[in-house]
C-alpha positions in Angstrom: -149.8 -219.6 69.1 -150.0 -219.1 72.4 -153.3 -219.8 74.1 -156.0 -217.0 75.1 -156.3 -217.5 79.4 -160.0 -218.5 80.1 -161.0 -215.4 81.6 -164.0 -217.4 83.8 -163.3 -217.6 87.2 -163.5 -220.7 88.5 -166.7 -221.8 90.9 -166.9 -223.0 94.1 -169.2 -225.7 95.1 -170.5 -224.7 98.8 -172.2 -226.1 101.0 -174.0 -224.0 104.0 -175.2 -225.0 107.2 -177.8 -223.4 107.9 -181.5 -221.5 106.7 -181.3 -218.4 109.1 -180.4 -215.2 108.4 -176.2 -215.6 108.0 -176.7 -218.6 105.8 -178.9 -217.1 103.0 -176.6 -213.8 103.4 -173.9 -215.7 102.6 -175.3 -217.6 99.7 -177.1 -214.2 98.4 -173.4 -212.9 97.9 -171.5 -216.1 97.3 -174.0 -216.9 94.3 -173.6 -213.4 92.9 -170.2 -213.7 92.7 -171.2 -217.1 90.3 -170.5 -219.8 92.7 -173.0 -222.9 93.2 -174.6 -222.9 96.6 -176.1 -225.4 98.2 -178.2 -224.5 102.1 -179.4 -227.0 104.0 -181.7 -226.6 107.0 -182.4 -229.3 109.3 -186.2 -228.6 110.0 -188.7 -229.2 107.2 -189.4 -225.8 105.7 -187.5 -222.3 106.3 -189.0 -221.3 110.1 -191.5 -219.1 110.8 -191.0 -218.4 114.5 -189.0 -216.2 116.3 -189.8 -212.7 117.6 -188.6 -208.9 117.2 -185.1 -208.2 115.9 -183.2 -205.3 114.8 -180.6 -204.0 112.3 -177.9 -201.9 113.7 -175.3 -200.1 112.2 -172.9 -201.4 110.1 -175.7 -204.5 110.0 -177.9 -201.8 107.6 -174.6 -200.9 105.9 -175.2 -204.5 104.9 -178.3 -204.8 104.0 -177.6 -201.7 101.6 -175.0 -203.1 99.6 -177.3 -205.8 99.4 -179.9 -204.0 97.1 -182.3 -205.1 99.9 -182.9 -202.1 102.8 -185.7 -201.3 100.3 -187.1 -204.6 101.2 -186.7 -204.5 104.9 -187.7 -201.2 105.5 -191.3 -202.7 104.3 -191.1 -204.8 107.4 -190.4 -202.6 109.8 -192.3 -202.6 113.0 -193.3 -199.3 113.7 -192.2 -198.9 117.3 -191.5 -195.4 118.6 -189.5 -196.4 121.6 -188.5 -197.7 124.8 -190.4 -197.6 128.4 -189.9 -198.3 131.5 -193.0 -199.0 134.5 -193.1 -199.6 138.1 -194.9 -202.3 139.4 -198.5 -200.3 139.3 -197.6 -200.0 134.7 -196.6 -196.6 135.3 -194.1 -195.3 133.4 -190.5 -194.2 135.1 -189.0 -193.4 131.9 -189.7 -193.2 128.1 -185.9 -193.6 125.6 -187.6 -192.8 122.1 -186.1 -193.9 118.9 -183.4 -192.0 117.7 -184.5 -191.6 113.8 -182.0 -190.4 110.8 -179.2 -189.4 113.1 -176.4 -188.2 110.6 -173.7 -190.0 112.2 -176.0 -193.2 112.0 -176.7 -193.9 116.1 -179.1 -195.4 117.2 -180.9 -196.0 120.6 -182.8 -198.9 122.4 -185.6 -199.2 120.0 -183.9 -199.3 115.8 -185.0 -197.7 113.1 -184.8 -201.0 111.6 -186.9 -203.2 114.0 -188.4 -206.6 112.1 -189.5 -209.8 113.1 -187.2 -212.3 112.8 -189.2 -214.7 110.3 -189.7 -211.0 108.0 -185.6 -210.9 107.3 -185.3 -214.4 106.6 -187.4 -214.2 104.0 -186.2 -211.1 102.4 -183.2 -213.1 102.2 -184.5 -216.1 100.9 -186.7 -214.3 98.3 -183.3 -212.6 97.2 -181.0 -215.8 97.4 -183.6 -218.8 95.9 -183.4 -218.0 92.3 -179.2 -219.0 92.5 -179.3 -220.8 95.5 -180.6 -224.7 96.3 -182.7 -225.1 99.5 -183.0 -228.4 100.9 -184.6 -229.0 104.2 -184.9 -231.5 106.4 -181.4 -233.1 106.2 -177.9 -232.0 108.3 -174.7 -233.0 108.1 -173.9 -235.7 110.1 -169.6 -235.3 110.0 -167.4 -234.1 106.8 -163.8 -235.2 106.3 -161.5 -231.8 105.8 -159.2 -232.0 103.7 -156.8 -229.5 102.3 -158.7 -228.8 98.6 -161.8 -230.3 99.4 -164.8 -231.6 102.2 -166.8 -234.8 102.3 -169.9 -234.6 103.6 -172.4 -237.1 104.9 -175.7 -236.3 105.6 -178.1 -237.4 107.8 -179.9 -239.9 105.2 -176.3 -241.5 104.6 -175.2 -239.9 101.7 -172.4 -238.4 101.1 -171.4 -235.8 98.9 -168.0 -233.6 98.0 -167.6 -229.6 98.5 -165.3 -227.2 97.7 -166.1 -225.2 100.8 -168.8 -226.2 103.7 -169.4 -223.2 106.0 -171.4 -223.5 109.2 -174.2 -221.1 110.0 -176.1 -223.4 112.1 -176.2 -220.8 115.0 -175.3 -220.5 118.8 -175.5 -224.8 118.9 -173.5 -225.3 116.5 -172.8 -228.8 115.2 -170.4 -227.5 112.7 -168.7 -226.2 114.9 -168.1 -228.4 117.7 -167.2 -231.1 114.7 -164.6 -228.8 113.3 -163.1 -228.3 116.9 -163.5 -231.9 117.5 -161.2 -232.8 114.5 -159.0 -230.5 115.9 -158.3 -232.1 119.3 -160.6 -229.4 120.8 -163.3 -231.2 123.2 -164.5 -228.2 125.2 -166.8 -226.0 123.2 -166.1 -222.0 123.4 -169.7 -221.1 124.8 -169.9 -218.5 127.7 -173.1 -218.8 129.5 -173.8 -215.3 130.8 -175.8 -216.3 133.6 -179.3 -214.7 132.2 -181.5 -217.1 130.7 -184.9 -216.2 128.6 -188.3 -217.0 127.3 -189.9 -215.7 124.8 -193.4 -216.7 122.8 -195.7 -214.7 120.6 -199.2 -214.1 122.0 -202.7 -212.3 121.3 -202.1 -208.4 121.8 -202.6 -207.7 125.5 -205.3 -205.5 126.3 -203.9 -201.7 127.0 -200.5 -202.7 125.9 -198.8 -199.5 123.4 -197.1 -200.6 120.0 -194.2 -199.8 122.4 -191.2 -202.1 124.1 -192.3 -202.1 127.9 -190.1 -203.3 130.3 -190.7 -204.3 134.0 -187.8 -204.5 136.6 -188.6 -207.6 139.1 -187.1 -207.8 142.0 -184.6 -211.7 142.4 -182.8 -210.6 139.4 -186.2 -210.5 137.4 -187.3 -208.6 133.9 -190.5 -208.7 131.8 -190.8 -207.3 128.9 -193.8 -206.7 126.4 -193.7 -205.7 122.3 -196.4 -204.6 119.9 -195.8 -205.6 116.6 -199.4 -205.5 115.1 -203.1 -204.9 115.9 -203.6 -207.9 116.7 -200.1 -209.8 118.3 -197.9 -208.8 121.0 -194.4 -210.7 122.3 -193.3 -211.4 125.6 -189.9 -211.7 127.1 -189.6 -213.3 130.6 -185.3 -213.3 132.3 -184.5 -214.0 135.1 -180.6 -214.2 136.3 -179.4 -217.4 138.5 -181.2 -220.3 139.1 -178.3 -221.8 136.4 -178.6 -225.8 137.5 -182.6 -225.7 137.9 -182.5 -223.9 134.3 -179.8 -226.1 132.8 -182.1 -229.1 133.7 -185.2 -227.7 132.5 -184.0 -226.5 129.2 -183.0 -230.2 129.2 -186.7 -231.3 128.9 -189.7 -230.5 127.3 -190.9 -227.4 126.3 -194.0 -228.2 129.6 -191.4 -228.3 131.8 -189.8 -225.4 130.7 -193.4 -223.4 130.8 -193.6 -224.8 134.7 -189.8 -223.8 135.7 -190.3 -220.2 134.0 -194.1 -219.8 134.9 -193.0 -220.7 139.1 -189.7 -218.2 138.8 -192.5 -215.4 137.5 -195.5 -215.7 139.0 -195.4 -213.4 141.9 -192.8 -210.9 140.1 -194.9 -207.8 139.4 -196.9 -205.6 137.4 -198.7 -207.7 134.8 -196.2 -211.1 136.2 -199.7 -213.6 136.0 -201.7 -212.7 132.8 -198.5 -213.0 131.4 -197.3 -216.5 132.4 -201.2 -217.3 131.9 -200.2 -215.8 127.4 -197.1 -218.4 128.2 -199.4 -221.0 129.3 -201.2 -220.7 126.2 -198.8 -220.0 123.8 -197.6 -222.7 120.9 -194.0 -220.9 120.2 -192.7 -220.8 123.4 -188.7 -220.9 123.4 -186.2 -220.7 125.8 -182.6 -220.5 126.4 -179.4 -219.3 128.5 -177.9 -216.0 126.7 -175.1 -217.7 125.1 -171.8 -215.7 123.8 -170.1 -217.9 121.0 -165.9 -217.2 121.6 -164.4 -219.5 119.0 -160.9 -219.7 119.0 -161.3 -221.3 115.2 -163.5 -219.5 112.6 -161.7 -221.9 109.9 -159.9 -224.7 108.6 -158.9 -226.3 105.5 -162.3 -225.9 103.7 -164.8 -225.4 106.4 -165.4 -222.2 107.9 -167.5 -220.9 110.4 -170.1 -217.7 110.0 -172.8 -215.9 112.2 -174.0 -217.4 115.5 -172.0 -220.7 114.6 -168.2 -218.8 114.9 -169.2 -215.5 117.0 -172.8 -215.2 118.7 -173.0 -211.7 120.5 -176.3 -212.9 122.6 -179.0 -210.9 123.0 -178.1 -209.0 125.4 -175.9 -206.4 122.7 -178.7 -206.2 120.0 -176.5 -207.2 117.4 -176.9 -210.6 116.9 -178.2 -210.0 113.9 -176.3 -207.4 112.4 -172.7 -209.2 113.3 -174.0 -212.0 111.2 -174.7 -209.9 108.2 -171.9 -208.0 108.8 -169.3 -211.5 108.6 -171.5 -212.7 105.3 -170.6 -209.8 103.2 -166.9 -209.9 104.6 -166.4 -213.7 104.1 -167.8 -213.2 100.8 -165.7 -210.4 100.5 -162.6 -211.5 101.2 -163.3 -214.6 98.5 -164.1 -212.1 95.8 -161.1 -210.9 96.5 -158.1 -213.3 97.1 -159.7 -215.8 94.0 -160.6 -219.2 94.4 -157.3 -220.6 94.5 -156.0 -219.1 97.5 -159.3 -219.9 100.1 -156.7 -220.1 103.4 -155.3 -216.3 102.4 -159.3 -215.4 102.3 -160.4 -216.9 105.6 -157.1 -215.4 107.1 -158.2 -212.7 105.9 -161.7 -211.8 106.8 -160.6 -213.4 110.3 -158.2 -210.2 110.8 -161.1 -208.0 109.5 -163.8 -209.1 111.5 -162.5 -210.6 114.9 -161.2 -207.6 116.5 -164.8 -206.0 115.9 -166.5 -209.2 117.0 -164.3 -209.1 120.1 -165.5 -205.3 120.6 -169.0 -206.0 120.2 -168.6 -209.0 122.7 -167.2 -206.9 125.0 -170.4 -206.7 127.4 -170.8 -203.1 129.6 -171.3 -204.8 132.8 -174.3 -202.2 133.1 -176.6 -204.3 130.9 -175.7 -207.8 132.2 -175.9 -206.5 135.8 -178.1 -203.0 136.1 -181.7 -204.2 134.9 -181.7 -207.3 137.6 -182.1 -206.4 141.2 -182.2 -208.7 144.1 -183.7 -206.6 145.9 -186.5 -203.7 146.5 -183.9 -200.9 147.1 -181.8 -201.3 144.1 -184.3 -201.8 141.5 -185.8 -197.8 143.1 -182.0 -196.7 142.5 -182.1 -198.4 138.7 -186.0 -196.8 138.6 -184.8 -193.4 139.4 -181.8 -193.4 137.4 -183.4 -194.2 134.9 -186.7 -191.5 135.4 -183.9 -188.7 136.1 -182.0 -189.6 133.0 -185.2 -188.7 130.7 -186.2 -186.2 133.2 -183.0 -184.2 132.6 -183.6 -184.5 128.7 -179.8 -186.8 128.8 -182.0 -190.4 127.3 -180.0 -189.7 123.5 -177.1 -189.6 125.3 -177.7 -192.5 127.8 -178.6 -194.7 125.3 -175.7 -194.7 122.6 -173.2 -194.7 125.8 -174.4 -198.4 126.1 -174.3 -199.2 122.8 -171.4 -197.6 121.9 -172.7 -195.9 119.3 -169.3 -194.0 118.2 -167.3 -197.1 117.3 -165.4 -196.8 113.9 -165.8 -200.0 112.8 -166.5 -199.9 108.9 -167.3 -202.9 106.3 -164.1 -203.0 104.0 -164.3 -202.0 100.5 -164.7 -204.9 97.9 -165.5 -203.9 94.2 -166.2 -207.6 93.0 -169.2 -207.0 95.1 -170.1 -203.6 94.2 -169.9 -205.1 90.5 -172.8 -207.8 91.5 -174.8 -206.1 93.7 -174.8 -202.9 91.7 -174.4 -200.6 94.7 -171.6 -198.6 95.4 -170.0 -199.0 99.2 
């Protein structure tokens, strides 16, 4: 008598490195598909730091397909738009938020502005029932075989998994180890030449609940945001000073604050006030705007997702969305090709997504050069351009052109993901 075939699909034992955005998003889908997922995080807990981020374009669609867009809306920061001001704080230009556009176009301020820790919380809450989270541990090394990956952890323990997913951010150790395992010594990181400092602060008096940007001279830019009645955020961006800033970033936070303070104290507008707030901040973070252009997204049983493989930098405003889209496509291709054909799934994931990633990473020069003015003459020109744009009511066209809101990319349809989420694509 012919035996009945087992209709239950095989389950993968998956290890995901990184409990930020890409890791929990990927685990959400894979665990729903019936795979055993473990997320490890080198920090002692889910990190509460991080400032305001946004979800854009197909990133919004990714959250909708997960059935989580309603949860995201609960935490949305009500920010009416983005303004530019002069040294006296007088408004130069205003770019209101573009809401409910029939084509899904968004402006400098997204419909889905959210604090980073709130979005992480949404993703973790949605996945934790079926996902194991392990903290204060990381991957020390791995042996990437054709049919499994043997992982050595930072505590000395060794475990075998069917799949290792690197979702550990721009500085991804998984990416670096993967490249090294293929004889590639040079990491695929591109420094865009702009360095940024970020921190939260008690709400600065007389600040509106809006993104407020001030263009200084000597290639400096200052920005404030307000996400609650009592708290605000500060962003400091400077172009150049590469050797000095690289040296500072290799040292402690106090040294980094000193260097940023020296660079910004005479920048004008509210610079002295913001530098003072920076000195008092407890969550200060500084970094170069690095773009990750990894030639290698996967090999055998190791695959990269999110910033670990293809960070587009904060300059694009697309890092969060790219991570959410990448997680959806990776899970979708695994569901489509099956656990016995992971290499085909990874190839399809890269083929479907890499062209779009490269489009996002092709940053218009106006974003990199425009707001970073060496002298007052260029600053006057930039402010005049911004002012004229808003006076002529071209603010919507200006925003959508810079943000390339007309790009045609759409997440593919994956029937298996629809089944497990209950949401039609």
